[in-house]
C-alpha positions in Angstrom: 8.8 16.6 -19.4 6.9 15.3 -16.4 6.1 11.6 -16.2 2.9 10.4 -14.5 4.9 8.5 -11.9 8.0 10.6 -11.5 9.1 10.5 -7.9 9.6 14.3 -8.0 5.8 14.5 -8.1 5.8 13.7 -4.4 7.2 17.2 -3.8 3.6 18.4 -4.3 2.4 16.6 -1.2 3.0 19.7 1.1 0.9 21.7 -1.3 -1.9 19.1 -1.1 -1.6 19.2 2.6 -2.0 23.0 2.7 -5.1 22.7 0.5 -6.7 20.3 3.0 -4.9 20.8 6.4 -7.5 19.1 8.6 -7.9 16.0 6.4 -4.1 15.8 6.1 -3.6 16.0 9.8 -6.2 13.3 10.3 -4.5 11.0 7.8 -1.1 11.6 9.3 -2.4 10.9 12.8 -4.2 7.7 11.6 -1.0 6.5 9.8 1.1 7.2 12.9 -1.4 5.4 15.1 -1.5 2.3 12.9 2.3 2.1 12.4 3.8 3.5 15.5 1.6 3.7 18.6 1.7 1.2 21.4 -2.0 0.4 21.1 -1.3 -1.4 17.7 1.7 -3.7 18.5 0.2 -7.1 17.8 1.9 -7.1 14.3 5.6 -6.3 14.1 6.5 -3.2 12.1 8.4 -5.3 9.5 5.2 -7.4 8.9 3.1 -4.2 8.6 5.5 -2.9 6.0 5.2 -6.2 4.1 1.4 -6.0 4.2 1.6 -2.4 3.0 3.9 -3.5 0.2 1.5 -6.2 -1.0 -1.5 -3.9 -0.8 0.4 -1.3 -2.7 0.7 -3.8 -5.6 -3.0 -4.5 -5.5 -3.8 -0.8 -5.5 -1.2 -0.1 -8.1 0.6 2.8 -6.4 4.2 3.0 -7.5 4.9 5.6 -4.9 3.7 3.3 -2.1 5.6 0.4 -3.5 8.8 2.5 -3.4 8.2 3.9 0.1 7.3 0.5 1.7 10.0 -1.4 -0.1 12.6 1.0 1.4 11.1 0.8 4.9 10.8 -3.0 4.7 14.4 -3.3 3.5 15.6 -1.0 6.4 13.8 -3.4 8.8 15.8 -6.4 7.4 13.3 -7.6 4.8 14.5 -9.6 1.9 13.8 -9.7 -1.8 12.4 -13.2 -1.4 9.9 -12.0 1.2 8.8 -9.2 -1.1 8.2 -11.6 -4.0 6.3 -14.0 -1.8 4.1 -11.3 -0.5 3.5 -10.0 -4.0 2.6 -13.5 -5.1 0.1 -13.8 -2.3 -1.4 -10.5 -3.3 -1.5 -11.7 -6.9 -3.4 -14.9 -6.1 -5.8 -13.0 -3.8 -6.6 -10.5 -6.5 -7.0 -13.2 -9.1 -9.3 -15.1 -6.8 -11.4 -12.0 -6.3 -11.7 -11.6 -10.1 -12.6 -15.2 -10.5 -15.3 -15.1 -7.8 -16.7 -12.0 -9.3 -17.2 -14.0 -12.5 -20.2 -15.6 -10.8 -21.9 -12.2 -11.3 -21.2 -12.4 -15.0 -22.9 -15.8 -15.1 -25.8 -14.6 -13.1 -26.2 -11.6 -15.3 -26.0 -13.8 -18.4 -28.7 -16.1 -17.0 
């Protein structure tokens, strides 16, 4: 039985890439530029992985969480840093929901 978020699902990525080779190449190039080129070195790679980890929690992507936790850990990141970043993401998301409640009040009025 296949689970929705079974890590073996990621074996399908090459098939997706074959179906859209130009878009895939563009994405991989973009990702490489953001994480690994010398033109984007203002933020250390460890910090970029921590940002990616927090964003992955907001977007709800378990695959991204797994990948970025492993990369962050390899760069010396700690569990405490992960939890703090997730809490920052949590408060930011909650704040966004709260601020959007103004639209509910405006719609009600």
